[in-house]
One Martini backbone bead per residue (centre of mass of N, CA, C, O) as a GRO file, in nm:
protein
  152
    1MET     BB    1   0.280   3.961   1.574
    2LYS     BB    2   0.449   3.710   1.515
    3ASP     BB    3   0.217   3.539   1.404
    4GLN     BB    4   0.154   3.721   1.157
    5THR     BB    5   0.434   3.697   1.027
    6LEU     BB    6   0.432   3.389   0.988
    7LYS     BB    7   0.176   3.379   0.816
    8ALA     BB    8   0.276   3.566   0.589
    9LEU     BB    9   0.523   3.397   0.516
   10ALA     BB   10   0.377   3.132   0.450
   11ALA     BB   11   0.192   3.250   0.229
   12SER     BB   12   0.422   3.352   0.046
   13VAL     BB   13   0.562   3.083  -0.001
   14CYS     BB   14   0.319   2.931  -0.116
   15GLY     BB   15   0.265   3.129  -0.348
   16ALA     BB   16   0.542   3.098  -0.485
   17VAL     BB   17   0.532   2.795  -0.535
   18LEU     BB   18   0.268   2.793  -0.698
   19ALA     BB   19   0.367   2.983  -0.921
   20TYR     BB   20   0.611   2.813  -1.009
   21PHE     BB   21   0.406   2.537  -1.018
   22LYS     BB   22   0.140   2.582  -1.195
   23ILE     BB   23   0.145   2.322  -1.376
   24MET     BB   24   0.121   2.130  -1.105
   25LEU     BB   25  -0.140   2.194  -0.948
   26VAL     BB   26  -0.361   2.011  -1.067
   27PRO     BB   27  -0.222   1.733  -1.048
   28LEU     BB   28  -0.174   1.751  -0.739
   29ALA     BB   29  -0.469   1.778  -0.655
   30ILE     BB   30  -0.563   1.514  -0.782
   31LEU     BB   31  -0.371   1.329  -0.631
   32LEU     BB   32  -0.481   1.386  -0.350
   33ILE     BB   33  -0.768   1.285  -0.403
   34VAL     BB   34  -0.695   0.990  -0.499
   35MET     BB   35  -0.541   0.908  -0.247
   36LEU     BB   36  -0.779   0.934  -0.054
   37ALA     BB   37  -0.968   0.740  -0.209
   38ASP     BB   38  -0.782   0.496  -0.187
   39TYR     BB   39  -0.764   0.478   0.117
   40VAL     BB   40  -1.066   0.449   0.170
   41SER     BB   41  -1.113   0.199  -0.014
   42GLY     BB   42  -0.907   0.022   0.143
   43MET     BB   43  -1.054   0.036   0.416
   44ILE     BB   44  -1.317  -0.087   0.321
   45LYS     BB   45  -1.202  -0.354   0.228
   46ALA     BB   46  -1.078  -0.436   0.501
   47TRP     BB   47  -1.341  -0.424   0.665
   48MET     BB   48  -1.509  -0.630   0.492
   49ARG     BB   49  -1.265  -0.856   0.550
   50SER     BB   50  -1.141  -0.829   0.836
   51GLU     BB   51  -0.833  -0.655   0.778
   52LEU     BB   52  -0.787  -0.443   0.978
   53SER     BB   53  -0.478  -0.235   0.990
   54SER     BB   54  -0.255  -0.015   1.115
   55ARG     BB   55   0.002  -0.105   0.972
   56ILE     BB   56  -0.111  -0.096   0.682
   57GLY     BB   57  -0.211   0.195   0.693
   58ILE     BB   58   0.065   0.326   0.741
   59ARG     BB   59   0.199   0.213   0.489
   60GLY     BB   60   0.012   0.369   0.297
   61ILE     BB   61   0.090   0.652   0.387
   62VAL     BB   62   0.393   0.632   0.329
   63LYS     BB   63   0.364   0.573   0.031
   64LYS     BB   64   0.221   0.845  -0.035
   65LEU     BB   65   0.452   1.025   0.065
   66CYS     BB   66   0.662   0.913  -0.146
   67TYR     BB   67   0.543   1.049  -0.394
   68ALA     BB   68   0.670   1.324  -0.340
   69LEU     BB   69   0.959   1.227  -0.397
   70VAL     BB   70   0.916   1.152  -0.690
   71ILE     BB   71   0.833   1.440  -0.779
   72VAL     BB   72   1.090   1.578  -0.693
   73VAL     BB   73   1.279   1.421  -0.876
   74ALA     BB   74   1.140   1.494  -1.146
   75THR     BB   75   1.173   1.802  -1.110
   76CYS     BB   76   1.482   1.795  -1.093
   77VAL     BB   77   1.525   1.684  -1.374
   78ASP     BB   78   1.399   1.919  -1.519
   79TRP     BB   79   1.597   2.131  -1.409
   80LEU     BB   80   1.858   1.998  -1.509
   81LEU     BB   81   1.791   2.004  -1.808
   82ALA     BB   82   1.754   2.309  -1.831
   83ALA     BB   83   2.031   2.390  -1.721
   84GLY     BB   84   2.206   2.228  -1.919
   85LEU     BB   85   2.093   2.346  -2.184
   86ASN     BB   86   2.148   2.645  -2.114
   87ALA     BB   87   2.463   2.609  -2.084
   88VAL     BB   88   2.472   2.523  -2.414
   89GLY     BB   89   2.238   2.720  -2.560
   90VAL     BB   90   1.962   2.583  -2.493
   91GLU     BB   91   1.633   2.664  -2.506
   92PHE     BB   92   1.388   2.542  -2.257
   93GLY     BB   93   1.297   2.649  -1.998
   94ARG     BB   94   1.010   2.598  -1.752
   95SER     BB   95   0.945   2.285  -1.775
   96TYR     BB   96   0.738   1.993  -1.640
   97TYR     BB   97   0.724   1.713  -1.787
   98ILE     BB   98   0.814   1.490  -1.590
   99GLY     BB   99   0.644   1.576  -1.347
  100VAL     BB  100   0.371   1.548  -1.489
  101VAL     BB  101   0.393   1.255  -1.585
  102VAL     BB  102   0.434   1.131  -1.307
  103THR     BB  103   0.174   1.238  -1.179
  104ILE     BB  104  -0.018   1.101  -1.379
  105TRP     BB  105   0.077   0.815  -1.325
  106LEU     BB  106  -0.007   0.817  -1.025
  107ILE     BB  107  -0.303   0.866  -1.071
  108ILE     BB  108  -0.357   0.609  -1.236
  109ASN     BB  109  -0.272   0.412  -1.018
  110GLU     BB  110  -0.490   0.502  -0.819
  111LEU     BB  111  -0.733   0.435  -0.999
  112ILE     BB  112  -0.675   0.135  -1.017
  113SER     BB  113  -0.691   0.084  -0.711
  114ILE     BB  114  -0.979   0.174  -0.673
  115LEU     BB  115  -1.106  -0.034  -0.863
  116GLU     BB  116  -1.002  -0.281  -0.710
  117ASN     BB  117  -1.140  -0.219  -0.440
  118LEU     BB  118  -1.431  -0.208  -0.545
  119SER     BB  119  -1.434  -0.492  -0.665
  120ALA     BB  120  -1.369  -0.644  -0.391
  121VAL     BB  121  -1.660  -0.530  -0.263
  122GLY     BB  122  -1.878  -0.554  -0.523
  123VAL     BB  123  -1.852  -0.338  -0.732
  124PRO     BB  124  -1.977  -0.260  -1.021
  125LEU     BB  125  -1.783  -0.262  -1.329
  126PRO     BB  126  -1.701  -0.137  -1.612
  127GLY     BB  127  -1.489  -0.253  -1.846
  128PHE     BB  128  -1.418   0.016  -1.996
  129LEU     BB  129  -1.291   0.159  -1.750
  130LYS     BB  130  -1.046  -0.025  -1.713
  131ASN     BB  131  -0.939   0.017  -2.004
  132ILE     BB  132  -0.896   0.321  -1.996
  133VAL     BB  133  -0.695   0.331  -1.761
  134ALA     BB  134  -0.486   0.143  -1.891
  135ARG     BB  135  -0.439   0.320  -2.143
  136LEU     BB  136  -0.343   0.569  -1.997
  137LYS     BB  137  -0.092   0.445  -1.878
  138ASN     BB  138   0.039   0.372  -2.151
  139SER     BB  139   0.041   0.661  -2.267
  140VAL     BB  140   0.216   0.792  -2.051
  141GLU     BB  141   0.461   0.611  -2.088
  142ALA     BB  142   0.503   0.676  -2.389
  143ALA     BB  143   0.539   0.983  -2.357
  144GLY     BB  144   0.786   0.965  -2.175
  145GLU     BB  145   0.966   0.819  -2.381
  146ARG     BB  146   0.955   1.037  -2.602
  147LYS     BB  147   1.073   1.271  -2.436
  148LYS     BB  148   1.340   1.131  -2.377
  149GLU     BB  149   1.426   1.104  -2.680
  150GLU     BB  150   1.413   1.408  -2.752
  151LYS     BB  151   1.638   1.495  -2.528
  152SER     BB  152   1.881   1.303  -2.647
   0.00000   0.00000   0.00000
């Protein structure tokens, strides 16, 4: 019975968190997928170059885990902005602009890394794909700067 209660509690907590951050759900899911793809493509590159190292692999995993901390910080900044603006009478709502922009920026960085890994192992890549991903990164950074200026 205790097991069932713990499972129900865990499911409830996960459901509540997902409902609260519903705007972040799709970007976070995509980020997880591209992080996994980047890790796998990095391992393939290291294997093909005979540079496979558990130390480097663990460092890559730790780096990807730290992405979660970056997203938590960005989401906290969103919350602080909303709370601060609401405290002075400006209705801001519960939007996660900074959290979403940071998550999308991380996705794009992972996409760039995947393309670099694939290129390093000899996979032919169309030049326009590299250009599109680079432009996306610049656009996200510019959008983040505009949002920052609007809130100032």
